[in-house]
TORVEXZA-657298 format. One record per residue (C-alpha): x, y, z; residue in one letter. Coordinates in steps of 0.05 Angstrom, whole numbers, padded with zeros to 5 digits, always signed. Layout:
BEGIN
XYZA ...
! end
This chain:
BEGIN
+00369-00077-00197M +00334-00079-00136A +00301-00151-00117N +00233-00159-00149E +00182-00176-00103V +00113-00212-00118N +00031-00200-00111P +00005-00254-00066I -00046-00274-00117K -00085-00332-00074D -00137-00300-00024P -00121-00366+00012K -00053-00335+00023D -00079-00272+00037I -00119-00292+00091R -00060-00336+00120K -00016-00278+00121M -00069-00237+00164K -00070-00302+00211A +00004-00295+00220A +00001-00222+00240L -00037-00192+00302A -00044-00112+00324G -00009-00054+00297R +00030-00105+00239D -00044-00137+00220R -00063-00074+00202L -00002-00051+00162M -00007-00111+00117F -00082-00097+00119V -00083-00029+00102M -00027-00033+00054G -00064-00091+00005V -00137-00043+00013S -00106+00024+00003L -00041+00010-00056G +00003+00058-00020L +00074+00057-00028R +00101+00037+00042I +00140+00102+00054G +00064+00141+00047D +00030+00089+00089L +00076+00079+00145L +00073+00170+00157T +00006+00170+00174L -00034+00182+00236K -00097+00165+00271L -00119+00234+00252G -00110+00218+00184D -00160+00164+00185L -00199+00167+00253R -00283+00191+00229G -00261+00192+00164K -00294+00171+00092E -00228+00193+00053E -00155+00208+00066I -00120+00257+00030K -00044+00261+00015L +00014+00280-00030R +00052+00218-00057E +00128+00222-00028Q +00156+00188-00094K +00113+00229-00138T +00096+00292-00113G +00020+00287-00133K -00036+00296-00088P -00075+00233-00074R -00150+00217-00058R -00170+00140-00030I -00235+00123-00003K -00228+00079+00055L -00267+00021+00047S -00306-00008+00113K -00251-00062+00136T -00204-00001+00140V -00251+00043+00178K -00272-00015+00225N -00194-00025+00232E -00176+00049+00249V -00244+00050+00307E -00198-00003+00337K -00141+00037+00355L -00128+00077+00410D -00076+00138+00420G -00087+00198+00401R -00094+00233+00327N -00021+00265+00329D +00002+00189+00333E +00035+00157+00283Y -00015+00088+00279I +00054+00038+00252F +00094+00074+00321R +00155+00040+00341S +00166+00007+00392R +00224+00041+00413Q +00186+00095+00445G +00164+00163+00427G +00119+00178+00371N +00155+00153+00310K +00136+00110+00259A +00171+00039+00248I +00223+00044+00195S +00217+00013+00125R +00260-00039+00143V +00225-00061+00207Q +00158-00054+00156A +00210-00113+00103Y +00218-00158+00167R +00151-00170+00196I +00129-00184+00122L +00181-00233+00112N +00170-00262+00185A +00095-00262+00173A +00107-00301+00098A +00142-00349+00132E +00094-00367+00187R +00038-00358+00144A +00074-00415+00108G +00080-00381+00038I +00143-00345+00035A +00171-00394-00015G +00102-00407-00060K +00100-00339-00077I +00172-00322-00082G +00215-00250-00048A +00165-00216-00004V +00171-00142+00016G +00144-00083+00029T +00122-00069-00042H +00082-00142-00033T +00027-00104-00007L +00021-00047-00063R +00031-00106-00115K -00017-00147-00086T -00073-00089-00088F -00064-00077-00162G -00078-00156-00170Y -00133-00158-00133Q -00163-00114-00162L -00157-00143-00227Y -00177-00204-00208T -00240-00173-00194Q -00248-00149-00265G -00225-00074-00263H -00202-00046-00320D -00119-00046-00327I -00135+00031-00350T -00166+00047-00282R -00121+00000-00234I -00063+00037-00289M -00086+00102-00267A -00098+00079-00190I -00022+00069-00188L -00003+00125-00217N +00039+00083-00283H +00045+00107-00348S +00026+00047-00393T -00023-00015-00388P +00036-00062-00394A +00073-00032-00345M +00010-00040-00299T +00012-00113-00316L +00087-00122-00306K +00066-00100-00244Y +00021-00139-00215I +00048-00195-00237G +00006-00223-00292I +00045-00271-00329T +00052-00314-00399R +00017-00375-00368D -00040-00325-00345E -00051-00301-00413I -00057-00363-00443D -00098-00393-00390A -00150-00330-00415A -00141-00363-00488Y -00156-00428-00463D -00221-00410-00427A -00247-00386-00502I -00275-00443-00523E -00333-00422-00573I 
! end
């Protein structure tokens, strides 16, 4: 079984991660947490896929399903800052040529940033899937219905989505404690 990674739950920790990253790496984090894409789909994006667009359309690598994602103001603002041709990968490897960074490199970038941000020990394992899980968790804490999040993440059950975004027994118990009539 693969190592389980966790969402970043605390908005302060999200800000610390952003501050621990710069340039292409910061953009990868911002887009990953803002779009909820799997890392394989995120790394294949090219400048022309986002530049001047209100939404992106892609076919998910894992499921083969088509997906349409509206771009937030944050993502559009970040994309406007990018230089390069439309056919260039957004997350270009520094090895030269027009190649995207690898999943392994994305993992290394995120882990190093979590260490610099001082949150690695606090949140537990960090990986490329942390971005997607953080996206789902933040939607949940903003009050979005679990069935909507389930549909966005292409999950088959609400229980799967709750487990995926890291809703713990303590958080469920706290919700019960909050109801005092």
